[in-house]
C-alpha positions in Angstrom: -85.4 81.0 149.3 -87.5 83.5 151.1 -84.8 86.2 152.0 -84.6 88.6 149.0 -82.6 91.5 150.3 -81.5 93.7 153.2 -84.0 96.2 154.6 -81.5 97.9 157.0 -78.4 97.6 159.1 -77.9 99.0 162.5 -74.9 100.5 164.2 -74.8 101.1 168.0 -74.2 104.4 169.7 -74.2 105.8 173.2 -77.2 107.6 174.7 -77.4 111.2 173.6 -75.8 110.4 170.2 -78.4 112.0 168.0 -76.7 115.3 167.2 -73.4 113.7 166.3 -75.2 111.0 164.3 -77.1 113.6 162.3 -74.0 115.6 161.7 -72.0 112.6 160.5 -74.5 110.4 158.7 -76.8 113.2 157.5 -74.4 116.1 157.1 -71.1 114.5 156.2 -72.3 111.4 154.3 -75.4 113.1 152.9 -77.9 110.4 153.9 -81.5 111.5 154.3 -82.9 111.2 157.8 -86.1 109.1 158.1 -88.7 109.7 160.9 -88.7 106.9 163.5 -92.1 105.5 164.5 -93.3 107.3 167.6 -93.1 104.2 169.8 -89.4 103.7 168.8 -88.4 107.4 168.9 -88.4 107.4 172.7 -85.5 104.9 172.7 -83.2 107.5 171.1 -81.1 107.1 168.0 -82.0 108.0 164.4 -82.6 106.4 161.1 -81.2 107.2 157.6 -81.8 106.2 154.0 -78.8 104.8 152.1 -80.0 104.2 148.5 -82.8 101.5 148.7 -81.8 100.5 152.2 -81.8 102.1 155.7 -79.0 102.6 158.2 -80.3 102.8 161.8 -78.3 104.3 164.7 -79.5 102.7 167.8 -78.8 103.5 171.5 -77.1 100.6 173.3 -76.3 100.6 177.0 -73.6 99.8 177.9 -72.1 101.0 174.6 -69.1 99.4 172.8 -68.3 100.3 169.2 -68.1 97.6 166.6 -64.5 97.4 165.5 -64.8 94.4 163.1 -68.5 94.0 162.2 -69.5 96.8 159.9 -71.9 98.0 157.2 -70.6 98.3 153.7 -71.7 101.6 152.1 -71.4 102.5 148.4 -70.2 105.9 147.2 -70.5 107.5 143.8 -67.1 109.2 144.1 -64.9 107.4 146.7 -62.0 109.8 146.5 -64.2 112.8 147.0 -65.8 111.2 150.0 -62.3 110.3 151.4 -61.3 113.9 151.0 -64.4 115.2 152.8 -63.9 112.8 155.7 -60.2 113.7 155.9 -61.1 117.4 156.0 -63.4 116.6 158.9 -60.5 115.0 160.8 -61.7 111.4 160.2 -59.0 108.9 159.3 -59.5 107.0 156.1 -57.7 103.7 155.5 -57.7 102.4 151.9 -57.7 98.6 151.5 -56.7 96.8 148.3 -57.0 93.2 149.4 -60.0 92.5 147.2 -59.0 92.7 143.5 -60.8 95.2 141.4 -62.6 96.7 144.5 -61.8 100.3 145.4 -62.6 100.7 149.0 -61.6 102.2 152.4 -62.5 102.0 156.0 -63.3 104.8 158.4 -65.0 105.1 161.8 -68.2 107.0 162.7 -68.0 109.4 165.6 -68.7 106.6 168.0 -65.9 104.3 166.8 -68.0 101.9 164.7 -66.1 100.6 161.7 -67.6 101.5 158.3 -66.5 100.3 154.9 -67.0 102.5 151.8 -66.8 101.1 148.2 -66.7 102.8 144.9 -70.0 102.4 143.0 
């Protein structure tokens, strides 16, 4: 098979999202921001590194948040991350439907669903 991994996932956001995306993905989640290629930077949005993969925040017009489709992110300390998100006013919803998987769901500032799992 030729597909050997995932390079990146993208979540959509409304125009002018960059400051909120940086505060959430960079500040709150601690992801490193990556420079966008010059030809793509004019489209808005921003890119982040999540381990060996990337998470791209892309501008979509008209915008509608993804409420079912979602990226699954891994955290070294899930409870600490849940506390940090909760302190920032973000609702965290733990889910125990997969045996032996500690995980929760939360939404980014744009309403996109995100899954977080314990490493």
